[in-house]
C-alpha positions in Angstrom: 94.6 130.1 128.0 94.6 131.1 124.4 95.4 128.8 121.8 98.4 130.7 120.6 100.0 130.8 123.7 99.4 127.3 124.4 101.5 126.5 120.9 104.1 128.9 121.8 104.7 127.0 125.0 104.7 123.6 123.7 107.3 124.6 120.8 107.0 124.2 117.1 106.7 120.8 115.6 108.2 122.1 112.3 111.3 123.7 114.2 111.2 120.4 116.0 111.5 118.7 112.6 114.1 120.8 111.4 116.3 120.3 114.3 115.9 116.6 113.8 117.1 117.4 109.9 120.3 119.2 111.4 120.9 116.3 114.2 120.8 113.6 111.4 122.6 115.3 108.6 125.4 115.6 111.1 125.2 111.8 112.1 125.3 111.0 108.4 128.8 112.8 107.9 129.9 111.1 110.9 129.0 107.4 109.9 129.9 107.9 106.2 133.5 108.2 107.4 133.2 104.5 108.3 130.7 103.6 105.5 127.9 103.2 107.1 125.6 105.8 105.5 123.5 103.8 103.5 123.3 101.1 106.0 121.8 103.4 108.4 119.6 106.1 106.5 118.7 104.8 102.8 115.6 102.7 102.3 115.7 100.2 100.1 114.6 96.8 98.9 113.6 94.4 100.6 113.1 96.7 103.6 112.7 93.7 106.3 116.7 93.6 106.0 117.2 96.9 107.7 113.4 98.1 109.0 114.5 101.2 110.9 115.7 102.7 107.5 111.9 103.3 107.4 112.0 105.9 109.8 115.2 107.4 109.6 115.4 107.6 106.0 112.5 110.4 106.2 115.1 112.7 108.3 118.0 112.0 106.0 119.2 113.8 103.1 121.5 113.7 99.9 123.6 116.4 100.6 123.3 120.1 101.7 121.5 121.1 98.8 118.8 118.8 99.3 118.8 119.6 103.1 118.1 123.1 102.8 115.7 122.7 100.2 113.7 120.5 101.9 113.9 122.7 105.1 112.7 125.8 103.1 109.9 123.9 102.1 109.1 122.5 105.6 108.9 126.1 106.9 106.5 127.5 104.3 104.0 124.5 104.9 104.9 123.2 107.9 104.1 126.4 110.0 101.0 126.6 108.1 99.7 123.0 108.8 101.1 123.3 112.6 98.6 125.9 113.3 95.8 123.8 112.9 96.8 120.6 114.8 98.7 119.4 117.5 102.3 118.7 118.0 101.8 114.6 118.1 99.3 114.6 115.1 101.9 116.6 113.0 105.1 114.6 114.0 102.8 111.4 113.3 101.1 112.6 109.9 104.9 113.7 109.0 106.4 110.3 109.7 103.6 108.3 108.4 103.3 110.1 104.9 107.0 110.0 104.8 107.2 106.5 105.3 104.6 105.6 102.9 106.0 107.7 100.0 109.1 106.0 100.8 108.0 103.0 100.3 106.1 103.7 97.3 109.1 105.2 95.5 111.0 102.1 96.2 108.3 99.6 95.5 107.0 100.8 92.4 110.3 102.4 91.4 111.7 98.9 91.1 108.8 98.0 88.5 110.1 100.6 85.9 114.0 100.4 86.8 116.5 99.1 88.6 115.8 99.0 92.6 117.0 102.2 93.9 117.4 103.3 97.7 115.7 106.4 98.5 116.0 109.0 101.3 114.6 112.5 102.3 111.9 114.3 103.7 109.8 115.1 100.5 107.3 112.7 100.4 106.1 114.1 103.7 106.4 117.7 102.8 104.3 117.2 99.8 101.9 115.6 102.2 101.9 118.9 104.0 101.7 121.0 100.9 98.6 118.6 99.9 96.6 119.2 103.4 97.2 122.9 102.9 95.8 122.9 99.3 92.8 120.8 100.0 92.2 122.1 103.2 91.7 125.5 103.4 88.6 127.5 103.4 88.6 128.3 99.6 89.1 124.4 98.6 86.7 123.2 100.7 83.8 125.7 99.9 84.3 125.0 96.2 84.1 121.2 97.0 80.9 121.5 98.6 79.2 123.6 96.3 80.0 121.6 93.1 78.9 118.2 95.3 81.3 115.9 93.8 81.5 112.3 94.9 84.2 111.1 97.4 85.3 108.7 94.4 85.4 111.8 92.2 87.4 114.2 94.2 90.3 111.2 94.8 90.5 111.4 90.8 90.5 115.0 90.5 93.1 114.5 93.5 95.2 112.0 91.8 95.1 114.0 88.1 95.9 117.0 90.2 99.3 115.3 91.8 100.5 113.7 88.6 100.4 117.4 87.2 102.3 118.9 90.3 104.4 116.0 90.1 105.6 116.1 86.6 105.7 120.0 86.4 107.9 120.0 89.6 110.2 116.7 88.6 113.8 116.7 87.7 116.6 114.2 87.2 117.3 112.2 90.2 114.1 113.3 91.9 111.8 110.6 93.8 108.6 111.6 91.8 106.6 108.8 92.9 107.6 109.8 96.8 106.4 112.9 95.7 103.2 111.9 93.9 102.4 109.5 96.7 102.7 112.3 99.4 100.8 114.8 97.6 98.0 112.6 97.3 98.1 111.4 101.0 98.1 115.2 101.6 95.1 116.0 99.6 93.0 113.6 100.6 94.0 113.8 104.5 93.4 117.7 104.4 89.9 117.2 102.7 89.1 115.1 105.5 90.5 117.1 108.1 91.9 114.4 109.6 94.7 116.6 111.6 92.2 119.9 112.3 91.8 120.4 116.0 88.1 121.4 116.7 87.8 124.8 118.2 87.1 124.3 121.6 86.7 126.9 125.0 89.9 127.4 126.5 90.5 128.6 130.3 
């Protein structure tokens, strides 16, 4: 059986994630009526008081505009990444990078200003973008040819992520989460951690 047909049969993890976005957003609207939106969905320090928000915050959004912009970006990068990996790896990568980006935002953000909560999938989506940018044939060939050490490559990734984060920044945007997600994605893409090796299919 061909790989593309197997992907069709098992469904698209990108579309599944969009479906979760929609369900969570509807739940947010309902629980907001009783004042529980922040309690259930906003990641804020100290994390140990509401540990479930590590995950729920990744799929929650601050409004319809936030939801639509993240959904559009997820479609662009998610559909590209899912072609190279499995459903489980896609979802695990999305959740893991989203959680790490969120924790980085509330932890490092509190060092430069008042502690604030965060929600949204931007960190995970930036990680998907980074994966595509660093893991494509052109990037891989270029980095292999110039023979940079792993440390130098990471430094370049950090600089690149900082430039992209500043360029795409806006008031109220979780810049630290974006930066963290992009760096994680660039490193993961270079290492090919999501890629499934070509195998012979029956």
